[in-house]
C-alpha positions in Angstrom: 0.0 0.0 0.0 1.2 3.5 -0.8 -0.3 7.0 -1.1 -0.2 8.3 -4.7 -1.4 11.9 -4.7 -3.5 14.5 -3.0 -6.1 17.1 -4.2 -6.8 20.3 -2.3 -10.5 21.1 -1.9 -11.6 24.7 -2.1 -14.9 25.7 -0.3 -17.1 28.3 -2.0 -20.6 29.6 -2.1 -20.5 29.7 -5.9 -18.9 26.7 -7.7 -19.5 28.0 -11.2 -17.9 31.4 -10.6 -14.9 29.8 -8.9 -14.4 27.4 -11.8 -14.6 30.4 -14.2 -12.0 32.3 -12.1 -9.6 29.3 -12.1 -10.1 28.9 -15.9 -10.1 32.5 -17.1 -7.5 34.0 -14.6 -5.3 31.1 -13.5 -5.3 29.1 -16.7 -6.8 25.9 -15.4 -9.3 23.9 -17.5 -12.6 22.5 -16.2 -12.1 18.8 -15.5 -15.7 18.1 -14.4 -18.7 19.8 -12.9 -21.4 18.1 -10.9 -25.0 19.2 -10.1 -27.4 21.9 -11.3 -26.7 24.3 -9.8 -23.1 23.0 -9.4 -22.1 21.6 -6.0 -18.7 20.0 -6.9 -16.2 20.5 -9.6 -12.6 19.8 -10.6 -10.1 22.0 -12.5 -6.8 20.9 -13.8 -3.6 22.3 -15.4 -0.6 20.3 -16.4 -1.5 17.3 -14.2 -2.4 19.5 -11.2 -5.9 18.9 -10.0 -8.0 21.1 -7.6 -11.5 20.3 -6.4 -14.1 22.9 -5.7 -17.0 22.2 -3.3 -20.2 24.1 -2.6 -19.9 24.9 1.1 -21.4 28.3 1.8 -21.0 27.9 5.6 -17.2 27.3 5.4 -16.9 30.1 2.8 -18.6 32.5 5.1 -16.5 31.5 8.1 -13.3 32.1 6.0 -14.5 35.4 4.9 -15.8 36.7 8.2 -12.7 35.5 10.1 -10.3 36.9 7.5 -8.8 33.4 7.1 -6.7 32.5 4.0 -6.0 28.8 3.6 -2.8 28.0 1.7 -2.5 25.8 -1.4 1.1 25.3 -2.5 1.7 24.5 -6.2 5.1 23.6 -7.7 5.6 24.8 -11.3 8.3 24.9 -14.0 9.3 28.4 -15.0 7.7 30.4 -12.1 8.6 33.7 -13.7 6.5 32.9 -16.8 3.6 31.7 -14.5 3.9 35.0 -12.5 3.8 37.1 -15.7 0.8 35.1 -17.0 -1.2 35.6 -13.8 -0.3 39.2 -13.6 -1.4 39.8 -17.2 -4.7 37.9 -16.6 -5.5 40.1 -13.6 -4.9 37.7 -10.7 -4.8 39.3 -7.2 -1.1 39.2 -6.4 -0.4 39.1 -2.7 3.4 38.7 -2.9 5.6 39.3 -6.0 7.9 36.6 -7.2 11.1 36.4 -5.3 13.7 33.9 -4.0 12.7 32.5 -0.6 15.1 31.0 2.1 13.4 27.6 1.8 15.0 27.0 -1.7 12.0 28.3 -3.7 11.4 31.1 -6.1 7.8 31.9 -5.2 4.8 34.3 -5.5 1.4 34.3 -4.0 -2.1 35.0 -5.4 -5.5 35.1 -3.7 -8.6 33.6 -5.3 -12.1 35.1 -4.8 -12.8 32.8 -1.9 -9.7 34.0 0.1 -7.5 30.9 -0.6 -3.9 31.9 -1.1 -2.0 30.0 -3.8 1.7 29.9 -3.2 3.2 29.2 -6.6 6.9 28.2 -6.6 9.8 26.6 -8.3 12.8 25.0 -6.5 15.8 27.3 -6.9 18.2 24.5 -7.3 16.3 23.2 -10.4 16.4 26.5 -12.2 20.0 25.8 -13.3 
């Protein structure tokens, strides 16, 4: 037995608008959408999968408490990803820079308050 993968799950009060944001701003593609109105969905990009769930109560708690759960995503060519996200109008929380934990990283915030830390290992940049 071994674990193979993990998929972060994003809580929202509006699954469709969250899927649209991840598609139009962050460059993911809709993988599936379930329900009418939608209650669960998946988006993917380059093998990275994120799930989105209709959970208005959790979404409200996050918003009212000013909480910002992290999702950490490893990429290749973090500078190109940063330029793409900036061009598409993503809410940039931290600009791209080298971090002491061997990562070149930046941070964006989605409409639900989740913070995506997008990074590339410095030692793999050659």
